[in-house]
N, C-alpha and C positions, 0 to 999 in steps of 0.2 A: 039458796041465796041468789038473788038476781042482780047481775051487774048492769049498770046503765050505760057503760061505755060502748060507743059504736065501734064495731070492729069488722073488717072484711078479711076473710082468711081464704087463701088458696091452698088446696091440698094436692100434693103430688103423690100418687099412689102406685106402688109397684104391682106387678101383675099377679103375684102369688095370692091364693085365696086367704091365707092367714093374714097377710098385710091388708087386704081389702076389708076383712072383718074387723081388724084393729082400727082402721080408718073410720069405719062406721061407728065403732065404740067411742072413739075420740070425739067425733062429731056429735053423737048423742049426749055425751057428758058436757060438752061445751054449750049446746043448745039448752040443756037442762038447767044450766047455771046462768044463762044470760038470755034476755028477751030482745036483745039489740045486736044481733050478730048475723052475718051472711056468709055463705060459703060458695066457693067455686072449686072445681077440681079438674085435674088432667091426669090421665093414665101415663105410666112411664113409657109405654109404647108410642103414645101420641107425642110425648115430649121428645123421644128419640128421633122422630121424623123431623121435628123442628130443629133439633140440635145438629143433625147431620147437614142441615142447610145453613147452620150458624145463625139462626134467627131467634131473636128474643120476642116472646109473645107480647102483643101490644097491651093487653089488659093487665100486665104486671104493674102498671102505674096506679091501678085502681084498687089495689089491695094493701093491707097493712103488714101482714106477715105471711110467710110460707111454712107449712108444715109438711115435711118430707116423711112419708110413711113407707119404709122399706129398708134396704141395706145401705152400705156405704156408697155404692154406685148411684142409687136413687138420690142420696143426699148431695153428692158431687154434681149431679145433673141439675138439681134444684139450685145449687149455688150459682151455676152458670146461668140458669134461667133468671135468677134474681138480679144479675148484672150490677151487683153492688148497691142496688137501690133499696131493696127490702131485706129485712133480717129473716134468717131461715132457722128452723128448729127441727132436729132429727128425732123421729119416733120409730120404734121397732118393737114388734112383738116377739122377735126371735133372736136376731143377730145384734148383740150389743157391741158398739164400736166406740172409738175415741170421741165421737161427736154425739152419740145417743143421749138424749135428755128425757124422752118420754118412753116409759115402759108400762106394761100392765101393773107393775108393783107400785108405781108412783103416779098413776094417772090422775087421781083426785088432786094431789098436790100440784101437778103440772098444770091442770086446767085452771085452778085458782090463780096460779102465778101468771098464766097467759092473760086471763081476763082482767086481772088487777094490774097488769104490766109490772109486776114485782120481779122482774128478771133483769139480768145484765146482758149486754151485747158485747161479745168479743169481736175485735176487728183484726183481720189477718191480711197481710200483704199477699198479693197474687203476682204472678208473672204473666206476660202476654206475648204472643207471637204475632209477627207481621211478615207475611209472605211478600217478597219483593215484586212479584208480578200481579198476584190477585189482590194484594193489600188487605187480605183478611185480618181481622183483629180477634184473636182467640185467647182469652184469659184462663189461667189455671190456678187452682187453690194449692195443689200439691206439686205437680211437676208437668213439664213439657218434655216428652221423650221423642227422640228422632232416631228411626231405625229403618233399614231396608225392609220391604214388605215380606220377603222370604227370610226365615230364620237361617242362621249359620252363614250369612253373607256379610262380608266386610263393606264398610263405606269409608270413603276418604272425605276429609273436610279441613277447612282452615278456620281456626278460632281466633277472633279478634275482640278485644275488650276496650271500649272507648277509643277506638282507632289505633290501639296498640296491639301488634301481632303477638299472640301468646304461643301458639304452636300449630303446626300442620301435621296431621296424623291420619292413621287408619284404625278403626275400632268397630266393634259390633254395633255400637250406637253411641248416643250422647244424651245425657239427662240434664236438664236445667231445672233446678228445684228451689222451692221456697223453704224457709226454715221449718215450716210445718210439715212439708213433704220430705224433710231430711231423714225421717224414720221410716220411709216407705221404700220405693224402688231404688232411690239414690243410695240408701244404706246398703241394700243388697249388692250394689255395684262398688262397694268399699268407699262410699262417700262418708263425710263426717256427720256427726249429730249436732244440730244447732239448737241449743236449749235457750229458752227465755224469749223466743220470738224476736231475735235481733234483726236489724234492718240490713239484711244481706241476701245475696243470691248464690246458690251453689251450682257449679258446673262440674259434672262427673262423667268422664269417658267410660264406656262399658268395654272391658277387656281390650284395652289399647295394645296395639302391637309394640309400641315403644313404651316400656314400663316407666320411663321418666316423665311421661305425660300424666301427672297427678291431678286429682280434683282441685278446682280453683274456687276460692271464696272471694266474692266481689261485692262491693257496695250495692245496695238495692237499686240505686239510681243509675247504675252503669248500663250502657247499651252494649248488648252482646251480639256480635255479628258472626254468623256461621256461613261460610261461603265455600265455593268449589265443592259442593256436595255431589258426590258421584258414587254409584254402586251398579252392580250388574243387573239389579232389579229396581223397581220403583221404590223411591224413598218416601216414607210416610211420617207424619207428625201425629203424636197421640197426646191428647189433652186430658190429663187426670185419669187416664185409663178408660175414658168414656167416649171421646170423639176422635175419630180417625180421619185424617185428611191427606190426600196426595199433595206433595210439594210441587208447585208449578215451576218454580225457578230454582236456581242453584244457590241463591243467597236468601237467608232469612235473618230477621232481627228479633231479638227477645229483650224485652224491657220491663220495667215495673209497670203493673197494670194501673190504669187511671183511677180505679176505685177499689177499695178494700172489700173483702167479703165480710158480711155481718152474720155472726153465728149467735143464736140465743142460748144462754146458759141459765138454767133454773136452779141448779144444785148450789147449795150454800156451802161455803168453806171448801171449795173445790181444791183438792190436792193435785196440783198440776204435775208434780213429780210422779205421783202414783199413776195418773193417766198416761204419762210418758212411758213409764215402765210397762204398762199394759199394752202400749202401742209397739214396744220393742220386742224382739225375740232374743233370748239368751242362746245364741246359736251354739251348737256343739261343733266347734271349729274342726275337730278331728274328723267327725263323721261327714261334715259338709265340705271338707277340703277338696278343691278341684272341681266342684260342681259349678255349672254356669249361674250367672246372676238370676236368671229366670226361675231356676229351681229354688234358690235361696228366697226369692221374692214370694213364691207360692208357699214355701214352708212357713214364712213369717205370716202370710195372709191366713193360712189355716190355723196358726197359733192365735192370732188376734180375733179372727172372725168366727172360728169354730168350723165344724164340718160343712162342706160345700159340694155341690155337683160340679162336674167339669164345665158345663155351660155357665154356671155362676162364677167360676174362677175366670173364665175367658171374659165374661162381662165386666167383672170387677177390675181385672188387671189391664184389659185392653190388649193383651198379648195374642198373637195368632194362635189358632187352635192347634196347629202342628207343634208350635213351641210349648204349649201347655201340656199336650200329650207326652212330649219328650221329657219335660221336667217331671211330670208325675211318674213316668216310668223310672227315671233316675232315682227319685225319692223312694219309690217302692222297692227298687233293687237294693237300696241301702237300708231297708227295713225301718224307714222313718214315717212312711205313709201307708195306710191301709185303705181298703174300700169294701163297701157292702152294697147290696141292691137298694135302690131308692124305691120305697114302698109306693110313693105316689105316681111313679112312672117307671115301669119295669125296664124301659129302654136305657135308663140312666143309672149311674152308681154315685154313691156318696163317698167322698174322700175325707179322711181324718188322720190326725197325727197319732202314731202308735205310742 
C-alpha cells in the first residue's frame, strides 16, 4: 500500500551493527509502503560531537519526525537534538525500554502508524540548566545531576527555591529530576516516585551529611538556584546521563524548560502503570542496604535494560568509569550481578543480574 503523505524522516542510529541493520530494515519497510518519503541520518558518534558542544543541528527544522534506533541513551540524545520542535519515536532491535515503540515484532504495524500518522504524541516537561557565567541552556528529559568529577568526593552547596533559602549542606551530589525521571537516578538516591506526570520538579540530595536534608518537591514553574558550589575537584553537571559539562561558575539556575519533549506512541491502550512497573525495580532492601546510590542505579538499569557491557553502563548512566567499576564490584560481591565474556569483543564482559 502506498501512502501519498509527504514525510521527511531523520534517523539517529547507534554504532552497534545490530542497530544499524535494524535501521536499514525500518527504512526499507517505510520506503516499500510509501513513494513520497525522504530520509536523512546521523550516527550516534556524530551526534555526540554536536551535543558536547551543546549545538542543535540546523537541518532539524526541515524534518517531520526523528526515529531513534538504539538504546535509551540514543533516545535521550535524540530528544535533546529535537529541541522540543520535532516528535521522536524510539526503535530498538534488542534493548526494550520504557520509551521503545518500534521492535522487530511490531515493525509492520509501526510503519503503517507512522505513514498514516495514526499515532499519539505524549508531551513531557523537561528541566533546563543555566550556568551563571556561560549562560548555557541545557534541557533534560529525566534529570540534571551535579557531582564532583571524582567519585567519593563531597561537595558543598546552598539550595534556594524562588529566592527562599531551603538549606545549605554537603553531599555526594544533587539531582534535579522531572516526574518522568523520578523512577531513575533520583529514585536510587531515595527520591519519591511522581506518578501521573504532575507539574512538579524533584530535588534530591545524594547521601547528604545532614540527614534532615530531605528531597524537595517543588512546582514546575519554580526557579531553583544552587550556589556556593565547592568541592576539592572539578564539579560537573550531567544532563540525562549523556552530556557532561564543567561548571564555570559557583551558581547555577534550574528551571522549567521552554519546550516540552514530544514522544511518539503507537501502542494502543497503553497501560501506563504497567510501563511504570517495568521501569521500577523491586529492590531487595536487605541485600542492598548500605550500598551507594550508584550501585542501586546500576542494579535498576540492568533490571530494566537487560545485560550490558561496562562501556554501555557508563554511556547510559553518565557516571565516571571508576564509579561504575566500584558499583559493579559491590553488586558482584553481594551476589547480585554476574558477568561473562562478550563474544563480540573479548576485551569486554557482559554484566547481568543473577
